[in-house]
Z-matrix of the N, CA and C atoms (Angstrom, degrees):
N
C 1 1.483
C 2 1.518 1 109.38
N 3 1.302 2 116.38 1 127.75
C 4 1.461 3 120.70 2 -177.66
C 5 1.554 4 110.04 3 -87.19
N 6 1.299 5 115.19 4 130.95
C 7 1.444 6 120.96 5 178.74
C 8 1.532 7 109.93 6 -85.94
N 9 1.315 8 118.40 7 130.39
C 10 1.425 9 122.42 8 179.56
C 11 1.531 10 107.51 9 -91.11
N 12 1.327 11 116.64 10 127.63
C 13 1.454 12 120.23 11 178.17
C 14 1.518 13 110.49 12 -86.73
N 15 1.332 14 113.73 13 135.40
C 16 1.452 15 119.01 14 172.37
C 17 1.517 16 108.36 15 -133.40
N 18 1.313 17 114.94 16 164.68
C 19 1.459 18 120.73 17 -173.24
C 20 1.516 19 109.79 18 -135.81
N 21 1.351 20 115.87 19 163.11
C 22 1.449 21 121.95 20 175.04
C 23 1.524 22 107.58 21 -146.62
N 24 1.344 23 115.95 22 159.70
C 25 1.444 24 119.47 23 175.50
C 26 1.524 25 107.17 24 -97.99
N 27 1.314 26 115.99 25 121.27
C 28 1.480 27 119.95 26 173.81
C 29 1.520 28 105.33 27 -79.85
N 30 1.336 29 116.54 28 117.69
C 31 1.438 30 121.21 29 -175.16
C 32 1.530 31 110.47 30 -93.44
N 33 1.331 32 116.91 31 -49.25
C 34 1.467 33 121.50 32 -179.94
C 35 1.527 34 111.31 33 -169.20
N 36 1.317 35 115.98 34 167.69
C 37 1.444 36 122.94 35 179.31
C 38 1.522 37 109.09 36 -127.29
N 39 1.334 38 116.28 37 138.46
C 40 1.476 39 122.87 38 177.20
C 41 1.484 40 109.94 39 -128.41
N 42 1.337 41 115.78 40 157.55
C 43 1.457 42 120.07 41 173.34
C 44 1.535 43 111.29 42 -104.47
N 45 1.327 44 117.28 43 -9.04
C 46 1.461 45 121.62 44 176.31
C 47 1.528 46 108.91 45 -115.83
N 48 1.322 47 115.04 46 129.56
C 49 1.457 48 121.71 47 -172.78
C 50 1.537 49 114.37 48 -60.00
N 51 1.307 50 117.54 49 -36.86
C 52 1.480 51 119.79 50 -176.63
C 53 1.530 52 112.17 51 -65.82
N 54 1.327 53 118.58 52 -30.03
C 55 1.448 54 121.01 53 -179.95
C 56 1.512 55 113.93 54 -64.72
N 57 1.337 56 114.33 55 -44.35
C 58 1.463 57 118.17 56 -176.74
C 59 1.511 58 112.29 57 -67.17
N 60 1.320 59 117.01 58 -30.82
C 61 1.477 60 119.57 59 179.86
C 62 1.525 61 112.26 60 -65.41
N 63 1.323 62 117.43 61 -32.72
C 64 1.469 63 121.08 62 179.04
C 65 1.548 64 110.46 63 -65.24
N 66 1.322 65 115.31 64 -46.78
C 67 1.471 66 119.59 65 178.71
C 68 1.522 67 111.25 66 -66.38
N 69 1.330 68 115.86 67 -44.91
C 70 1.477 69 120.09 68 178.97
C 71 1.507 70 111.42 69 -56.95
N 72 1.343 71 117.55 70 -47.04
C 73 1.451 72 121.24 71 -178.02
C 74 1.521 73 111.38 72 -67.78
N 75 1.325 74 118.16 73 -37.68
C 76 1.461 75 122.13 74 177.93
C 77 1.540 76 110.40 75 -61.72
N 78 1.334 77 116.59 76 -43.28
C 79 1.457 78 119.95 77 179.39
C 80 1.540 79 111.38 78 -70.34
N 81 1.312 80 116.66 79 -35.14
C 82 1.476 81 120.24 80 176.94
C 83 1.514 82 112.00 81 -62.98
N 84 1.333 83 116.21 82 -35.82
C 85 1.463 84 120.57 83 177.00
C 86 1.519 85 111.71 84 -61.26
N 87 1.347 86 115.18 85 -28.77
C 88 1.476 87 121.14 86 177.88
C 89 1.534 88 111.30 87 -90.55
N 90 1.337 89 116.04 88 16.26
C 91 1.479 90 123.74 89 175.00
C 92 1.520 91 114.29 90 70.95
N 93 1.304 92 118.27 91 24.13
C 94 1.490 93 119.90 92 172.63
C 95 1.494 94 108.41 93 -89.17
N 96 1.342 95 116.22 94 138.96
C 97 1.465 96 121.80 95 172.76
C 98 1.513 97 104.11 96 -78.60
N 99 1.338 98 116.04 97 111.26
C 100 1.452 99 121.51 98 -173.56
C 101 1.521 100 110.15 99 -125.66
N 102 1.349 101 115.43 100 142.29
C 103 1.432 102 120.68 101 178.08
C 104 1.522 103 111.45 102 -139.81
N 105 1.335 104 115.57 103 163.90
C 106 1.475 105 119.43 104 178.56
C 107 1.518 106 106.34 105 -114.95
N 108 1.322 107 114.93 106 131.34
C 109 1.456 108 121.99 107 178.74
C 110 1.530 109 107.06 108 -109.33
N 111 1.326 110 117.40 109 115.60
C 112 1.449 111 120.84 110 -179.02
C 113 1.515 112 110.36 111 -92.55
N 114 1.334 113 115.46 112 135.16
C 115 1.458 114 121.15 113 -178.94
C 116 1.526 115 109.65 114 -128.19
N 117 1.327 116 115.96 115 137.55
C 118 1.439 117 122.26 116 173.77
C 119 1.538 118 108.10 117 -106.04
N 120 1.332 119 115.45 118 126.20
C 121 1.457 120 119.56 119 177.57
C 122 1.546 121 109.12 120 -143.68
N 123 1.299 122 115.23 121 122.05
C 124 1.484 123 120.95 122 179.44
C 125 1.527 124 110.94 123 56.80
N 126 1.317 125 115.78 124 39.01
C 127 1.475 126 121.33 125 177.73
C 128 1.512 127 115.54 126 77.04
N 129 1.336 128 118.02 127 4.01
C 130 1.459 129 121.36 128 179.50
C 131 1.534 130 109.49 129 -116.26
N 132 1.324 131 114.98 130 142.66
C 133 1.451 132 120.08 131 178.77
C 134 1.530 133 110.01 132 -95.73
N 135 1.297 134 115.58 133 143.64
C 136 1.453 135 121.19 134 169.64
C 137 1.525 136 109.04 135 -133.68
N 138 1.308 137 116.04 136 151.46
C 139 1.457 138 122.25 137 -173.95
C 140 1.519 139 109.25 138 -120.91
N 141 1.312 140 115.98 139 116.70
C 142 1.467 141 121.21 140 -178.52
C 143 1.533 142 109.83 141 -101.34
N 144 1.316 143 117.09 142 122.83
C 145 1.458 144 122.19 143 178.09
C 146 1.509 145 107.50 144 -90.62
N 147 1.351 146 116.12 145 126.74
C 148 1.447 147 120.44 146 -178.02
C 149 1.524 148 110.84 147 -135.54
N 150 1.330 149 115.06 148 151.48
C 151 1.464 150 123.42 149 174.91
C 152 1.517 151 107.20 150 -105.48
N 153 1.325 152 116.98 151 133.03
C 154 1.465 153 119.44 152 -179.99
C 155 1.511 154 110.02 153 131.69
N 156 1.278 155 119.68 154 -156.80
C 157 1.457 156 126.73 155 -2.96
C 158 1.517 157 111.45 156 -75.48
N 159 1.324 158 114.44 157 162.85
C 160 1.459 159 122.09 158 -177.41
C 161 1.526 160 108.11 159 -145.11
N 162 1.341 161 116.51 160 140.21
C 163 1.444 162 121.81 161 176.57
C 164 1.506 163 112.96 162 -81.93
N 165 1.330 164 115.59 163 -29.87
C 166 1.473 165 122.33 164 -174.91
C 167 1.529 166 109.86 165 -93.57
N 168 1.322 167 115.76 166 104.37
C 169 1.470 168 122.61 167 -177.72
C 170 1.501 169 112.10 168 -56.36
N 171 1.336 170 117.18 169 -39.17
C 172 1.461 171 120.80 170 -176.54
C 173 1.556 172 111.71 171 -65.14
N 174 1.314 173 117.01 172 -32.11
C 175 1.463 174 120.56 173 177.06
C 176 1.543 175 109.94 174 -63.52
N 177 1.336 176 114.84 175 -39.59
C 178 1.466 177 118.17 176 179.41
C 179 1.520 178 111.36 177 -71.06
N 180 1.320 179 117.22 178 -33.95
C 181 1.469 180 119.68 179 177.61
C 182 1.540 181 109.74 180 -61.21
N 183 1.318 182 116.02 181 -42.71
C 184 1.474 183 121.35 182 176.89
C 185 1.525 184 111.48 183 -63.66
N 186 1.327 185 116.06 184 -46.70
C 187 1.474 186 121.28 185 178.32
C 188 1.525 187 111.57 186 -60.17
N 189 1.318 188 115.57 187 -41.18
C 190 1.482 189 121.02 188 178.64
C 191 1.527 190 111.22 189 -58.53
N 192 1.327 191 116.80 190 -43.83
C 193 1.468 192 120.71 191 178.68
C 194 1.542 193 110.66 192 -64.43
N 195 1.322 194 115.72 193 -41.20
C 196 1.493 195 120.21 194 -179.60
C 197 1.537 196 110.40 195 -66.25
N 198 1.321 197 117.61 196 -39.89
C 199 1.482 198 120.32 197 179.48
C 200 1.518 199 109.96 198 -64.79
N 201 1.337 200 115.48 199 -40.58
C 202 1.469 201 119.28 200 178.40
C 203 1.538 202 111.07 201 -64.02
N 204 1.312 203 114.84 202 -43.17
C 205 1.478 204 120.06 203 -178.06
C 206 1.534 205 112.29 204 -68.12
N 207 1.322 206 116.95 205 -46.02
C 208 1.476 207 121.24 206 -172.38
C 209 1.514 208 114.06 207 -90.76
N 210 1.336 209 118.20 208 -26.13
C 211 1.461 210 120.94 209 -175.25
C 212 1.531 211 113.47 210 -119.49
N 213 1.349 212 115.46 211 -2.97
C 214 1.476 213 121.47 212 -179.62
C 215 1.539 214 111.55 213 57.33
N 216 1.316 215 116.01 214 36.68
C 217 1.454 216 122.30 215 177.48
C 218 1.540 217 107.79 216 -117.10
N 219 1.327 218 114.92 217 123.37
C 220 1.452 219 120.81 218 -178.00
C 221 1.531 220 109.85 219 -99.38
N 222 1.322 221 115.71 220 84.36
C 223 1.449 222 120.67 221 -179.21
C 224 1.525 223 112.35 222 -82.26
N 225 1.336 224 115.45 223 177.20
C 226 1.448 225 119.51 224 175.80
C 227 1.530 226 110.08 225 -140.99
N 228 1.316 227 116.12 226 153.68
C 229 1.458 228 121.89 227 -175.23
C 230 1.506 229 110.19 228 -86.12
N 231 1.322 230 116.66 229 133.22
C 232 1.452 231 123.51 230 179.59
C 233 1.530 232 110.83 231 -127.59
N 234 1.316 233 116.57 232 160.91
C 235 1.458 234 120.49 233 172.90
C 236 1.528 235 108.30 234 -70.81
N 237 1.321 236 116.04 235 146.81
C 238 1.468 237 120.82 236 178.50
C 239 1.502 238 107.28 237 -125.44
N 240 1.289 239 121.78 238 135.09
C 241 1.461 240 125.58 239 1.93
C 242 1.472 241 112.89 240 -77.42
């Protein structure tokens, strides 16, 4: 079975849930497909805001440049999930 690779832009990480919702909603208003990935580590939760997922890496490279230009956020592309 062939595994399909997909990618996402990691935008930022927060430790308080209300903070990530502001960024997620702001990016959604600009028509980005945005989601929050919750992680538990050493008993503490963190919330990662990501754009994607996307199969086409080049589309995310373009989106990453636009997010940096318009939102002053320097994200990076990661494998998804």
